[in-house]
Structure formats: structure tokens, C-alpha cells
Phi, psi and omega in degrees: 000127182291145169294156187231134180236129174259120182246112182264128191213158165230139184301327181272008175266116183296327178289334175292318176298314182288331178292340180290338180288306178295333177293313176300310181296318180292319186288327177296315184290321181268007179050048175261155179258132179266125174254116183279130188237101180301141178216145177242123181298328184211080177291154178300151004262031182292169180294164182305159195276068183292330185293328176293321174299320182292316182300316182298316179300320187278328190249350187303301188283329184280323193233308187295312183298306179301325178292317179300314179300319178296327180271356189053051179245125175277123181207153181233146172285116186299130183269074182209138180216136357288172176297132181304143171290154185236009179302319178291324173302320182283324178291328174293325178302315180302321175295318181291325181291326177300333183250014174077017187245021188295319186290318179293325179291314177308303182303318187287327178289318177303314180300316181303320185277310187273344178248320186257358177056046180259148183280099183283008172271349187267125182303321182298318177297316181292324180295318177298324177293315180298319183293322177294344177265001183065029170268151183295112184292329179291311180296316179301317178303309184296321182293325174290318179293325182272356181057042187298325183258017182301311183291326178300317182291318179298325178293322181290327175291323178296321175306305185304311184292311190266319185265316181273346181056037180277128183242356174205161177230149005281148172231130174244138173245123180227108184059238178267004187262141180232123180248109176266141177085187181294139178237128178287163178305319180294324177290319178294318177302316182296317178294327179288325178292335186266347188298318179299319180289334176290322182290324183289322178297323178295324179287332182277349184283000000 
């Protein structure tokens, strides 16, 4: 049975973008499955995500850039204000998941925002991403305009906030272990190696 990783993320979180690299590497080597879990740092109808802009301004040069260089990840601070809302990007995720393309979609949206500086709150931008993954662009556009997956997304947020008690991203759940914030490849591998024993302890309680 493969190990299982739940990864709670928001597309406009720089640490979430950076965390996908060690997560992918560790999961591939340990043959673990990644379950992507959408999270919104500032869901509607709250005010625009000023706190994210403040975080970027304070931490970009001192923390984000050095970490990206350490990981050999190319990224730019997107030149757009306010920070884009991500509910449509997450609704698109649920469509991609329905067609077995959730991992590719997540990587593509992260890349579009953090490498190509594209506004991922725009349906046209998301539709181009879907098209690049060979998802039906016309259907994808329609489901976003009609908000077909709005309730699905709201239910996933409710799970994150109320059931999983996630308060920040990135958050990884591996068995009984919870890793908050950026986790290195070594940290993830260690958690994955301990997951079977953690499950056994849970059954014995």
C-alpha cells in the first residue's frame, strides 16, 4: 500500500510553490501518492489579500529568493496588485481532477503565476492552461463561467478549515504527522518512512 500525503496549498503562496519540488521528489522516491487539497488564504468576501503582499515585501529578498536559489527553482515576484483571488483557479482544479489531471494542473497554475507572472484570477488565463494539458478548453471555460464546481470547492475549503483544522499553508499531513510551513525533502522522507508505524500505533490505541 502506497504512503499517502495530503498537501494543503494556495496558488498565490510562494512557499507552497517552492514546497512542491521537495514534495514531488520525496514522493517519487518513496512511491507515495499526493492528494492535493485546495486552501484559500483569504476567501471571499474578505478584503483583498493585503497580508500576502506585506509578507512578500518583508520576506522576498531575505527568505524566498535564497530558498528558491537553494532549490534551483526559477520564480519572480508577480508584478500585480492586488494579489489575485484563487477561487476560480481552484474550481478549475476540481475539473482537472475529474479528468485525472490534477497534478499537472497544479504545477501548471503555479508556473503560470510564479514564473510567467500571469493573472490566474482570469478565466482566459486558466483556460489556456487547461488547453495546454489537453483538457477541453471550451468546456473548461464554461464550467468556470457557470461556477459549476463552486460548491465542490466550498466543501473542500470547509474540510480544510473545520475538519483538518488547517490554519496556514503549506501544510502536509502524512499519517498522524502534520508538517506546517515549508518542509525539506529530508523532512518529508522521514515522515513518509515513519508513516506505517504511525498507522500501526493508531490501530493499537
